[in-house]
Legacy VTK file of the C-alpha trace (Angstrom):
# vtk DataFile Version 3.0
C-alpha trace
ASCII
DATASET POLYDATA
POINTS 112 float
102.958 -66.072 115.241
101.042 -65.183 112.096
98.852 -67.615 110.211
100.896 -69.803 107.858
100.219 -69.082 104.207
99.739 -71.965 101.830
102.090 -72.304 98.887
100.590 -71.035 95.640
99.309 -74.062 93.717
99.783 -72.224 90.424
103.477 -71.515 91.089
104.011 -75.018 92.468
102.387 -76.501 89.348
104.727 -74.475 87.098
107.753 -76.026 88.805
106.264 -79.520 88.656
105.589 -79.151 84.916
109.154 -77.902 84.371
110.466 -80.915 86.306
108.370 -83.263 84.163
109.754 -81.684 80.983
113.233 -82.155 82.425
112.844 -85.934 82.725
115.289 -88.009 80.704
112.690 -89.778 78.599
109.059 -89.433 77.662
108.406 -92.709 79.516
109.838 -91.226 82.766
107.779 -88.042 82.385
104.575 -89.979 81.616
105.083 -92.287 84.630
105.693 -89.286 86.899
102.607 -87.520 85.537
100.445 -90.606 86.162
101.729 -90.741 89.744
100.859 -87.074 90.249
97.406 -87.537 88.690
96.750 -90.465 91.029
97.534 -88.247 94.011
100.514 -90.361 95.013
102.819 -87.500 95.904
103.652 -85.246 98.818
105.089 -81.783 99.275
107.515 -81.472 102.154
109.741 -78.701 103.415
113.488 -79.126 103.732
115.992 -77.045 105.639
119.716 -77.616 106.053
120.510 -78.209 109.729
123.284 -75.613 109.574
120.980 -72.939 108.107
120.042 -70.894 111.177
118.304 -68.175 109.130
116.191 -70.470 106.966
117.373 -68.704 103.823
117.757 -72.053 102.058
114.243 -73.328 102.838
112.957 -75.516 100.015
109.660 -77.162 99.174
110.264 -80.673 97.867
107.797 -82.565 95.661
108.181 -86.305 96.136
106.485 -89.038 94.104
105.457 -92.334 95.681
107.264 -95.017 93.689
106.257 -97.881 95.990
104.121 -97.945 99.116
105.902 -95.751 101.681
108.855 -95.158 99.322
109.253 -91.764 97.676
111.567 -90.172 95.111
112.233 -86.459 94.686
110.737 -84.923 91.554
111.891 -81.377 92.271
112.977 -78.999 95.026
111.877 -75.362 94.881
113.404 -72.481 96.816
110.799 -70.708 98.969
111.338 -67.387 97.176
110.164 -68.873 93.853
106.752 -69.748 95.268
105.483 -66.252 96.020
106.123 -66.536 99.746
107.091 -63.534 101.865
109.905 -63.255 104.384
107.273 -63.628 107.111
105.966 -66.818 105.480
109.529 -68.184 105.419
110.070 -67.196 109.045
106.819 -68.888 110.122
107.611 -72.089 108.204
111.128 -72.258 109.659
109.742 -71.727 113.180
107.307 -74.606 112.590
110.068 -76.881 111.291
112.280 -76.094 114.265
109.448 -76.701 116.718
108.608 -80.037 115.040
112.209 -81.051 115.644
112.210 -79.909 119.272
114.337 -76.810 118.743
113.346 -73.947 121.020
111.066 -76.047 123.194
112.191 -76.040 126.839
112.896 -79.359 128.559
110.883 -78.257 131.605
107.375 -77.315 130.509
106.094 -76.676 134.045
106.678 -72.926 133.777
104.710 -72.498 130.569
101.340 -70.790 130.714
98.553 -73.401 130.442
LINES 1 113
112 0 1 2 3 4 5 6 7 8 9 10 11 12 13 14 15 16 17 18 19 20 21 22 23 24 25 26 27 28 29 30 31 32 33 34 35 36 37 38 39 40 41 42 43 44 45 46 47 48 49 50 51 52 53 54 55 56 57 58 59 60 61 62 63 64 65 66 67 68 69 70 71 72 73 74 75 76 77 78 79 80 81 82 83 84 85 86 87 88 89 90 91 92 93 94 95 96 97 98 99 100 101 102 103 104 105 106 107 108 109 110 111
């Protein structure tokens, strides 16, 4: 497997700014911006369980609204973040492995 490429921070920032501008009120946008500035956010990947190809892979920016409670600010399709098909393939393989897909039940035959 190739080395996983990080998502472009510049492209990710553009989508975050667009999401902030899309907030219903200035108060909502300002509160979201303060949360981002405080580093109380996370970027996660999301894939529909029925999407075997990973074509719908999204990167989701979530804001921490309370300790251990997050709300989605925006979801960005992988193709809008400058990622290649190989990057998508690698990320999907990682997601599947994290969820136990493709890992044999009997590990005794694997090369140490």
